C-alpha positions as CSV (number, residue, x, y, z in Angstrom):
1,V,7.2,18.1,-4.7
2,Q,7.8,15.4,-7.2
3,F,5.8,12.2,-7.5
4,V,6.8,8.8,-8.8
5,E,4.0,6.4,-9.4
6,S,4.5,2.6,-9.7
7,G,2.9,-0.8,-9.4
8,G,0.8,-0.7,-12.6
9,G,0.7,-3.5,-15.0
10,L,-1.4,-5.9,-17.1
11,V,-3.9,-7.9,-15.1
12,Q,-6.8,-10.1,-15.9
13,P,-10.4,-9.0,-15.0
14,G,-11.0,-9.8,-11.3
15,G,-7.4,-9.4,-10.4
16,S,-5.6,-7.0,-8.0
17,L,-2.9,-4.3,-8.1
18,R,-1.2,-2.1,-5.6
19,L,-0.2,1.2,-6.8
20,S,2.5,3.4,-5.0
21,C,3.0,7.0,-5.2
22,A,6.4,8.1,-3.6
23,A,7.0,11.8,-3.1
24,S,10.2,13.7,-2.8
25,G,11.0,17.4,-1.9
26,S,8.4,17.8,0.8
27,S,6.6,15.8,3.5
28,L,3.1,14.7,2.5
29,R,2.1,14.5,6.1
30,L,-0.1,17.6,6.0
31,Y,-1.5,17.2,2.5
32,Y,-4.8,16.0,1.3
33,M,-3.7,13.2,-1.2
34,E,-5.5,12.0,-4.2
35,W,-5.3,9.3,-6.9
36,Y,-6.5,10.2,-10.4
37,R,-6.7,8.2,-13.7
38,Q,-6.8,9.2,-17.3
39,V,-7.8,7.4,-20.5
40,P,-6.3,8.9,-23.7
41,G,-8.6,11.5,-25.2
42,K,-10.5,11.9,-21.8
43,Q,-10.2,14.2,-18.9
44,R,-8.4,13.1,-15.8
45,E,-10.8,11.5,-13.3
46,L,-10.5,11.7,-9.6
47,V,-10.5,8.2,-8.2
48,A,-9.8,8.3,-4.4
49,S,-8.7,10.8,-1.8
50,I,-7.3,10.7,1.7
51,S,-7.1,13.5,4.2
52,P,-4.1,14.1,6.6
53,S,-6.0,12.4,9.3
54,G,-6.8,9.3,7.1
55,R,-10.4,10.0,6.1
56,T,-11.0,8.5,2.7
57,N,-13.4,9.1,-0.2
58,Y,-13.9,7.2,-3.5
59,A,-15.4,7.7,-6.8
60,D,-18.6,5.7,-7.2
61,S,-17.0,3.7,-10.1
62,V,-14.3,2.2,-7.7
63,K,-16.1,2.3,-4.2
64,N,-15.8,-1.1,-2.4
65,R,-13.2,-2.1,-4.8
66,C,-10.3,0.2,-4.0
67,T,-8.6,1.3,-0.8
68,I,-6.4,4.4,-0.5
69,S,-3.8,4.6,2.3
70,R,-0.8,6.6,3.3
71,D,2.5,5.9,5.1
72,N,3.8,9.2,6.2
73,A,7.0,7.7,7.5
74,K,7.7,6.5,3.9
75,N,6.2,9.7,2.3
76,T,4.1,7.4,0.1
77,V,0.5,7.0,-0.8
78,Y,-1.0,3.6,-2.0
79,L,-4.0,2.5,-3.9
80,Q,-5.0,-1.1,-3.5
81,M,-7.2,-2.0,-6.4
82,D,-9.3,-5.3,-6.3
83,S,-11.9,-6.9,-8.5
84,L,-10.4,-5.0,-11.4
85,K,-12.6,-4.4,-14.5
86,P,-11.6,-3.5,-18.1
87,E,-13.0,0.0,-17.5
88,D,-10.3,0.5,-14.9
89,T,-7.8,0.6,-17.7
90,A,-6.0,3.9,-17.6
91,V,-2.9,5.7,-16.5
92,Y,-3.0,6.4,-12.8
93,Y,-1.5,9.5,-11.1
94,C,-1.3,10.9,-7.7
95,N,-1.2,14.6,-6.5
96,A,-1.9,16.7,-3.5
97,R,-4.9,19.0,-3.3
98,G,-4.7,22.6,-2.5
99,N,-7.2,25.3,-3.0
100,G,-9.5,22.9,-4.6
101,E,-7.3,21.7,-7.3
102,P,-4.1,19.6,-7.8
103,L,-1.2,21.3,-6.2
104,F,2.0,20.1,-7.9
105,S,3.2,19.0,-11.3
106,W,2.1,15.6,-12.4
107,G,4.3,12.6,-12.4
108,Q,4.7,10.2,-15.2
109,G,1.9,8.0,-14.0
110,T,1.7,4.3,-13.9
111,P,-0.3,2.5,-16.6
112,V,-3.0,-0.1,-15.6
113,S,-4.4,-2.5,-18.3
114,V,-7.2,-4.9,-17.4
115,S,-7.7,-7.4,-20.1
116,S,-8.2,-11.2,-20.6
């Protein structure tokens, strides 16, 4: 499976972005999907996850500000980010989870920069 993330950009604090993760090579329908983010020099951080049935979980740092969703027909996972803060600045990646860890190779990610 290959992932292509998109939708990132430069936004002012308080703004919104909608990130997309399009997958090819296999259907994501049965996978537990996750969004991660990484700041240079730091470990990749789990941001949000969604089960095949649509159950969601969020890191405390983004809870009530982000919404993860999936469109199995489009083989795409989304991350709606609202009330963005400078500390949300990072490169955002998606992946499927299997056996307790990311299952496939990472895509190129999509950079998010929150600054005034």
